[in-house]
N, CA, C and O atoms as CSV, one atom per row, in Angstrom:
chain,resi,resn,atom,element,x,y,z
A,1,MET,N,N,-3.988,116.813,299.491
A,1,MET,CA,C,-3.100,116.750,298.344
A,1,MET,C,C,-3.812,117.344,297.127
A,1,MET,O,O,-5.019,117.166,296.958
A,2,GLU,N,N,-3.075,118.033,296.304
A,2,GLU,CA,C,-3.620,118.634,295.088
A,2,GLU,C,C,-3.604,117.637,293.942
A,2,GLU,O,O,-2.590,116.983,293.697
A,3,TYR,N,N,-4.710,117.521,293.249
A,3,TYR,CA,C,-4.799,116.660,292.073
A,3,TYR,C,C,-5.153,117.499,290.869
A,3,TYR,O,O,-5.962,118.422,290.965
A,4,ASN,N,N,-4.556,117.187,289.738
A,4,ASN,CA,C,-4.823,117.889,288.486
A,4,ASN,C,C,-5.218,116.887,287.416
A,4,ASN,O,O,-4.924,115.696,287.523
A,5,ILE,N,N,-5.882,117.379,286.390
A,5,ILE,CA,C,-6.257,116.521,285.272
A,5,ILE,C,C,-4.984,116.005,284.611
A,5,ILE,O,O,-4.051,116.769,284.362
A,6,GLY,N,N,-4.950,114.714,284.331
A,6,GLY,CA,C,-3.782,114.103,283.712
A,6,GLY,C,C,-2.844,113.433,284.703
A,6,GLY,O,O,-1.931,112.714,284.297
A,7,ASP,N,N,-3.055,113.656,286.002
A,7,ASP,CA,C,-2.216,113.010,287.023
A,7,ASP,C,C,-2.476,111.512,287.048
A,7,ASP,O,O,-3.605,111.067,286.844
A,8,LYS,N,N,-1.434,110.741,287.298
A,8,LYS,CA,C,-1.546,109.293,287.482
A,8,LYS,C,C,-1.578,109.033,288.982
A,8,LYS,O,O,-0.755,109.563,289.729
A,9,VAL,N,N,-2.536,108.210,289.420
A,9,VAL,CA,C,-2.666,107.896,290.841
A,9,VAL,C,C,-2.756,106.391,291.045
A,9,VAL,O,O,-3.154,105.649,290.147
A,10,LYS,N,N,-2.379,105.957,292.242
A,10,LYS,CA,C,-2.454,104.545,292.617
A,10,LYS,C,C,-3.577,104.403,293.636
A,10,LYS,O,O,-3.693,105.215,294.554
A,11,THR,N,N,-4.414,103.361,293.476
A,11,THR,CA,C,-5.533,103.141,294.389
A,11,THR,C,C,-5.283,101.934,295.280
A,11,THR,O,O,-4.427,101.098,294.992
A,12,LYS,N,N,-6.053,101.856,296.381
A,12,LYS,CA,C,-5.928,100.747,297.326
A,12,LYS,C,C,-6.281,99.423,296.656
A,12,LYS,O,O,-5.519,98.458,296.718
A,13,LYS,N,N,-7.444,99.395,296.017
A,13,LYS,CA,C,-7.896,98.168,295.366
A,13,LYS,C,C,-7.579,98.235,293.884
A,13,LYS,O,O,-7.591,99.309,293.282
A,14,SER,N,N,-7.296,97.083,293.305
A,14,SER,CA,C,-6.998,97.064,291.872
A,14,SER,C,C,-8.271,96.845,291.068
A,14,SER,O,O,-9.258,96.312,291.575
A,15,HIS,N,N,-8.236,97.257,289.828
A,15,HIS,CA,C,-9.329,97.051,288.877
A,15,HIS,C,C,-9.343,95.567,288.500
A,15,HIS,O,O,-8.298,94.920,288.577
A,16,PRO,N,N,-10.485,95.005,288.097
A,16,PRO,CA,C,-10.512,93.584,287.712
A,16,PRO,C,C,-9.487,93.191,286.639
A,16,PRO,O,O,-9.118,92.020,286.545
A,17,CYS,N,N,-9.027,94.151,285.833
A,17,CYS,CA,C,-8.023,93.841,284.814
A,17,CYS,C,C,-6.638,93.632,285.432
A,17,CYS,O,O,-5.728,93.146,284.760
A,18,GLY,N,N,-6.474,93.998,286.711
A,18,GLY,CA,C,-5.207,93.773,287.398
A,18,GLY,C,C,-4.401,95.027,287.685
A,18,GLY,O,O,-3.427,94.973,288.436
A,19,SER,N,N,-4.784,96.148,287.106
A,19,SER,CA,C,-4.040,97.389,287.297
A,19,SER,C,C,-4.629,98.198,288.452
A,19,SER,O,O,-5.841,98.175,288.669
A,20,ASN,N,N,-3.784,98.908,289.191
A,20,ASN,CA,C,-4.279,99.830,290.198
A,20,ASN,C,C,-3.753,101.245,289.936
A,20,ASN,O,O,-3.710,102.081,290.839
A,21,ILE,N,N,-3.357,101.495,288.694
A,21,ILE,CA,C,-2.895,102.811,288.261
A,21,ILE,C,C,-4.000,103.445,287.413
A,21,ILE,O,O,-4.491,102.832,286.464
A,22,TRP,N,N,-4.387,104.672,287.761
A,22,TRP,CA,C,-5.470,105.376,287.088
A,22,TRP,C,C,-5.014,106.764,286.675
A,22,TRP,O,O,-4.117,107.337,287.294
A,23,GLU,N,N,-5.629,107.306,285.632
A,23,GLU,CA,C,-5.377,108.676,285.193
A,23,GLU,C,C,-6.615,109.501,285.506
A,23,GLU,O,O,-7.731,109.078,285.204
A,24,ILE,N,N,-6.437,110.664,286.101
A,24,ILE,CA,C,-7.564,111.542,286.424
A,24,ILE,C,C,-7.938,112.318,285.163
A,24,ILE,O,O,-7.096,112.995,284.572
A,25,THR,N,N,-9.206,112.216,284.753
A,25,THR,CA,C,-9.662,112.923,283.557
A,25,THR,C,C,-10.667,114.026,283.871
A,25,THR,O,O,-10.960,114.855,283.009
A,26,ARG,N,N,-11.201,114.048,285.096
A,26,ARG,CA,C,-12.126,115.109,285.490
A,26,ARG,C,C,-12.064,115.269,286.999
A,26,ARG,O,O,-11.982,114.289,287.740
A,27,ILE,N,N,-12.105,116.532,287.445
A,27,ILE,CA,C,-12.093,116.842,288.870
A,27,ILE,C,C,-13.223,117.821,289.144
A,27,ILE,O,O,-13.476,118.737,288.361
A,28,GLY,N,N,-13.883,117.616,290.246
A,28,GLY,CA,C,-14.980,118.496,290.665
A,28,GLY,C,C,-15.666,117.834,291.832
A,28,GLY,O,O,-15.006,117.312,292.731
A,29,VAL,N,N,-16.992,117.848,291.827
A,29,VAL,CA,C,-17.747,117.130,292.848
A,29,VAL,C,C,-17.496,115.638,292.670
A,29,VAL,O,O,-17.438,114.890,293.647
A,30,ASP,N,N,-17.347,115.207,291.413
A,30,ASP,CA,C,-17.024,113.826,291.081
A,30,ASP,C,C,-15.623,113.756,290.491
A,30,ASP,O,O,-15.150,114.716,289.882
A,31,PHE,N,N,-14.969,112.633,290.672
A,31,PHE,CA,C,-13.692,112.353,290.009
A,31,PHE,C,C,-13.971,111.367,288.892
A,31,PHE,O,O,-14.721,110.409,289.082
A,32,LYS,N,N,-13.378,111.590,287.733
A,32,LYS,CA,C,-13.482,110.644,286.624
A,32,LYS,C,C,-12.096,110.051,286.436
A,32,LYS,O,O,-11.131,110.764,286.158
A,33,LEU,N,N,-12.012,108.730,286.593
A,33,LEU,CA,C,-10.732,108.031,286.509
A,33,LEU,C,C,-10.740,107.071,285.337
A,33,LEU,O,O,-11.742,106.407,285.070
A,34,LYS,N,N,-9.607,107.001,284.634
A,34,LYS,CA,C,-9.458,106.093,283.494
A,34,LYS,C,C,-8.365,105.083,283.829
A,34,LYS,O,O,-7.248,105.455,284.187
A,35,CYS,N,N,-8.704,103.794,283.707
A,35,CYS,CA,C,-7.735,102.736,284.004
A,35,CYS,C,C,-6.578,102.821,283.013
A,35,CYS,O,O,-6.785,102.965,281.808
A,36,ASP,N,N,-5.364,102.728,283.538
A,36,ASP,CA,C,-4.165,102.859,282.707
A,36,ASP,C,C,-3.950,101.635,281.814
A,36,ASP,O,O,-3.349,101.748,280.746
A,37,LYS,N,N,-4.436,100.471,282.243
A,37,LYS,CA,C,-4.191,99.241,281.493
A,37,LYS,C,C,-5.260,98.978,280.426
A,37,LYS,O,O,-4.932,98.737,279.264
A,38,CYS,N,N,-6.553,99.024,280.826
A,38,CYS,CA,C,-7.613,98.637,279.888
A,38,CYS,C,C,-8.422,99.817,279.352
A,38,CYS,O,O,-9.175,99.653,278.393
A,39,GLY,N,N,-8.282,101.004,279.951
A,39,GLY,CA,C,-8.981,102.180,279.448
A,39,GLY,C,C,-10.401,102.361,279.976
A,39,GLY,O,O,-11.109,103.268,279.537
A,40,HIS,N,N,-10.828,101.510,280.913
A,40,HIS,CA,C,-12.178,101.621,281.485
A,40,HIS,C,C,-12.296,102.927,282.270
A,40,HIS,O,O,-11.373,103.309,282.989
A,41,ILE,N,N,-13.434,103.610,282.131
A,41,ILE,CA,C,-13.644,104.895,282.805
A,41,ILE,C,C,-14.647,104.717,283.941
A,41,ILE,O,O,-15.698,104.101,283.768
A,42,VAL,N,N,-14.303,105.269,285.110
A,42,VAL,CA,C,-15.143,105.180,286.298
A,42,VAL,C,C,-15.340,106.587,286.859
A,42,VAL,O,O,-14.391,107.365,286.958
A,43,MET,N,N,-16.584,106.904,287.225
A,43,MET,CA,C,-16.852,108.160,287.927
A,43,MET,C,C,-17.238,107.817,289.356
A,43,MET,O,O,-18.037,106.912,289.593
A,44,MET,N,N,-16.661,108.553,290.315
A,44,MET,CA,C,-17.013,108.318,291.715
A,44,MET,C,C,-17.042,109.646,292.455
A,44,MET,O,O,-16.348,110.590,292.079
A,45,PRO,N,N,-17.853,109.715,293.513
A,45,PRO,CA,C,-17.901,110.950,294.312
A,45,PRO,C,C,-16.523,111.312,294.850
A,45,PRO,O,O,-15.687,110.441,295.093
A,46,ARG,N,N,-16.303,112.599,295.030
A,46,ARG,CA,C,-15.001,113.104,295.476
A,46,ARG,C,C,-14.524,112.426,296.767
A,46,ARG,O,O,-13.372,111.999,296.848
A,47,GLU,N,N,-15.394,112.325,297.772
A,47,GLU,CA,C,-14.998,111.738,299.056
A,47,GLU,C,C,-14.526,110.296,298.893
A,47,GLU,O,O,-13.517,109.902,299.478
A,48,LYS,N,N,-15.250,109.512,298.101
A,48,LYS,CA,C,-14.886,108.114,297.879
A,48,LYS,C,C,-13.560,108.014,297.127
A,48,LYS,O,O,-12.728,107.164,297.442
A,49,ALA,N,N,-13.367,108.877,296.142
A,49,ALA,CA,C,-12.129,108.867,295.359
A,49,ALA,C,C,-10.925,109.238,296.234
A,49,ALA,O,O,-9.866,108.621,296.122
A,50,LEU,N,N,-11.081,110.227,297.089
A,50,LEU,CA,C,-9.967,110.649,297.953
A,50,LEU,C,C,-9.590,109.555,298.949
A,50,LEU,O,O,-8.421,109.427,299.315
A,51,LYS,N,N,-10.575,108.762,299.390
A,51,LYS,CA,C,-10.284,107.631,300.284
A,51,LYS,C,C,-9.599,106.493,299.534
A,51,LYS,O,O,-8.754,105.797,300.097
A,52,ALA,N,N,-9.965,106.301,298.256
A,52,ALA,CA,C,-9.430,105.189,297.472
A,52,ALA,C,C,-8.001,105.436,296.988
A,52,ALA,O,O,-7.234,104.489,296.808
A,53,ILE,N,N,-7.645,106.692,296.779
A,53,ILE,CA,C,-6.320,107.028,296.249
A,53,ILE,C,C,-5.261,106.930,297.360
A,53,ILE,O,O,-5.395,107.528,298.427
A,54,VAL,N,N,-4.207,106.160,297.071
A,54,VAL,CA,C,-3.120,105.969,298.029
A,54,VAL,C,C,-2.031,107.013,297.814
A,54,VAL,O,O,-1.588,107.669,298.758
A,55,LYS,N,N,-1.599,107.162,296.542
A,55,LYS,CA,C,-0.546,108.148,296.271
A,55,LYS,C,C,-0.598,108.625,294.831
A,55,LYS,O,O,-1.201,107.991,293.965
A,56,LYS,N,N,0.044,109.747,294.602
A,56,LYS,CA,C,0.148,110.354,293.279
A,56,LYS,C,C,1.485,109.911,292.676
A,56,LYS,O,O,2.517,109.970,293.343
A,57,LEU,N,N,1.465,109.476,291.434
A,57,LEU,CA,C,2.707,109.014,290.795
A,57,LEU,C,C,3.365,110.098,289.979
A,57,LEU,O,O,4.416,109.869,289.381
């Protein structure tokens, strides 16, 4: 699946704040995701991010 900066995605596990909706802010070797509810930013390797993402909203 193609992902672009600014896309909203849903993940398997939810963030401790309760949201499982994230916004993609960087794509490359690493994905940078920003929580839609609390604004927390997480960077994770591409492979891990692709496994965690369930669908594109």
